[in-house]
C-alpha positions in Angstrom: 11.0 -1.5 -25.5 10.9 -3.6 -22.4 12.7 -7.4 -23.1 10.9 -10.2 -21.5 13.8 -11.1 -19.3 13.8 -7.7 -17.7 10.2 -8.3 -16.7 10.9 -11.4 -15.4 13.8 -10.3 -13.6 11.2 -7.6 -12.0 8.8 -10.4 -11.3 11.8 -12.2 -9.3 12.4 -9.3 -7.2 8.6 -10.0 -5.6 9.1 -11.5 -2.1 8.2 -14.7 -1.4 5.0 -13.5 0.0 4.3 -11.6 -3.2 4.9 -14.1 -5.7 1.5 -15.9 -5.0 -0.2 -12.5 -4.9 1.4 -12.0 -8.3 -0.1 -15.2 -9.8 -3.3 -14.2 -8.8 -3.2 -11.4 -11.5 -4.9 -12.7 -14.8 -2.3 -13.2 -17.7 -4.4 -10.3 -19.5 -3.6 -8.0 -16.3 0.5 -9.2 -16.4 0.5 -8.0 -19.9 -1.1 -4.9 -19.5 1.3 -4.3 -16.8 4.1 -5.3 -19.2 2.9 -3.0 -22.2 2.4 -0.1 -19.9 6.1 -0.1 -18.7 7.1 -0.8 -22.2 5.3 2.3 -23.3 6.6 4.4 -20.1 2.9 5.7 -19.8 2.9 7.3 -16.4 -1.0 8.1 -16.6 -2.0 4.8 -18.1 0.2 3.4 -15.0 -1.6 5.4 -12.5 -5.1 4.7 -14.0 -4.2 1.1 -13.8 -3.6 0.9 -10.4 -6.6 3.3 -8.9 -8.7 0.9 -11.0 -7.2 -2.2 -9.6 -7.0 -0.8 -6.0 -10.2 0.9 -5.6 -12.7 -0.4 -8.0 -12.0 -4.1 -8.5 -13.0 -6.6 -5.7 -10.3 -8.4 -3.6 -10.2 -11.7 -4.6 -11.9 -14.5 -2.4 -10.3 -15.2 0.8 -9.0 -11.3 1.1 -9.9 -8.4 2.8 -9.8 -5.6 1.0 -7.5 -3.8 2.9 -4.7 -6.6 3.0 -5.6 -7.0 -0.9 -4.5 -3.0 -1.1 -1.4 -3.7 0.8 -0.3 -6.3 -1.5 -1.1 -4.3 -4.4 0.7 -1.6 -3.2 3.8 -3.5 -2.4 3.7 -4.9 -6.0 3.6 -1.7 -7.3 6.6 -0.2 -5.2 8.7 -2.9 -6.6 7.8 -2.3 -10.3 8.2 1.5 -9.1 11.7 1.2 -7.8 12.8 -0.3 -10.9 11.1 2.1 -13.3 11.1 5.2 -11.6 9.7 7.0 -14.4 6.3 5.5 -13.6 6.6 6.7 -10.1 7.0 10.4 -10.6 3.4 11.6 -10.7 1.8 9.1 -8.2 1.7 11.4 -5.1 0.3 8.5 -2.4 3.9 6.8 -2.8 6.6 8.2 -0.5 9.6 8.9 -2.8 12.3 6.1 -2.9 15.1 8.5 -2.6 15.1 11.7 -0.7 16.9 14.9 -1.2 20.3 14.1 -0.4 20.3 11.2 -2.6 20.3 8.4 0.0 20.5 5.2 -1.8 17.8 2.4 -1.3 20.3 0.1 0.2 21.1 2.7 2.8 17.6 3.1 3.5 17.1 -0.4 4.3 20.0 -0.6 6.5 18.7 2.6 8.3 14.9 0.9 8.6 16.9 -2.4 9.9 18.9 -0.3 12.8 15.7 1.6 13.8 14.0 -1.4 14.6 16.8 -3.0 16.6 15.9 -1.5 19.6 12.3 -1.9 19.5 10.7 -4.5 21.3 7.2 -4.4 19.5 5.6 -7.5 18.3 5.0 -6.1 14.8 2.3 -9.3 13.8 0.3 -8.5 17.0 0.7 -4.4 15.9 -0.7 -5.4 12.5 -3.4 -7.4 13.8 -4.6 -4.7 16.3 -4.7 -2.2 13.4 -6.5 -4.4 11.3 -9.4 -5.1 14.1 -9.7 -1.4 14.7 -9.9 -0.7 11.0 -12.8 -3.3 10.7 -14.4 -1.9 14.0 -14.0 1.5 12.1 -16.1 0.0 9.1 -18.8 -1.2 11.4 -19.3 2.3 12.9 -19.5 3.9 9.3 -21.9 1.5 8.6 -23.9 2.7 11.9 -23.4 6.2 10.8 -21.3 6.7 13.7 -18.9 8.9 12.3 -17.6 10.5 15.4 -16.7 7.5 17.3 -15.0 6.0 13.9 -12.4 9.2 14.2 -11.6 8.6 17.7 -10.9 4.9 16.7 -8.4 6.2 14.1 -6.8 8.8 16.1 -6.3 6.1 18.8 -4.8 3.5 16.5 -2.6 6.0 15.0 -1.3 7.5 18.4 -0.9 3.7 19.4 1.1 3.0 16.4 3.4 6.0 17.0 4.0 5.1 20.6 4.6 1.7 19.8 7.4 2.9 17.1 5.7 1.9 14.1 7.3 2.6 10.9 5.6 5.5 9.1 4.7 3.2 6.1 2.6 0.9 8.5 0.9 4.1 9.9 0.2 5.2 6.5 -1.6 1.6 5.6 -3.8 2.4 8.1 -4.7 5.9 7.1 -5.1 4.6 3.6 -7.4 1.6 4.6 -9.8 3.9 6.7 -10.0 6.6 4.1 -11.1 3.8 1.0 -13.5 2.2 3.9 -14.7 6.0 4.5 -15.0 6.4 0.7 -16.9 3.0 0.1 -19.4 4.1 3.0 -19.9 7.6 1.3 -17.9 9.7 4.0 -16.3 11.4 1.1 -15.2 14.4 3.2 -13.5 12.4 5.5 -11.7 10.2 3.7 -10.5 13.1 1.7 -9.2 14.5 5.3 -7.4 11.5 5.8 -5.7 11.1 2.6 
C-alpha cells in the first residue's frame, strides 16, 4: 500500500514549474492518482492520463498544447518513481535503455549535449508553438497539404538547431492532438 509520506515525497520531486500545475488538480484527481498508484493498476493509470490529456479541456489561461506538456511532465515524475505504471505506455520513452544506463547518467549526458549548442531554447519553443498554432489554423481552413509542409519544416528546423528528441516529440504530439481534434484522424495516426 502507498504511504502518505511516499506520495508527498513524489509531489516534492515535481519541479518548481510543475508545483503550481499540480495544485490545479482537484483534490479528487489527486486522490484518484494516489489510489491508482496504490493499486498498481496500469490499465487504469493509462486510461486516467488519456482522459485527462485528450478529453478534458485545459484550465483557463493555458493553451491545450502547453497544458498537455505539463501533464506529460507530471506523469513522467510519477512513472520514474513507480516504473510498473509505465511499462504499458508506448508513448513515453523508456527511462532506462537496454544497457541499463542510470537516470543520473542520462541527465549528465543530456547536459553535456547541450553545452556546445548555442540555441535559445525559449525562442525555439516559442517558434515551435507558433508553427503549431499556424498548423491548427490551416486545418481549420482544410489546408492539410500546407499543414503537413509546416510540420515538416518545423521538425527539420528543430533537428538542425540541435533540439532534443523530447522537444521534437512534443511538437509532433501537439500537432497529432490538433489533427485528431480537427477530424484529421488518418494524419493524426501517421504523426503518432
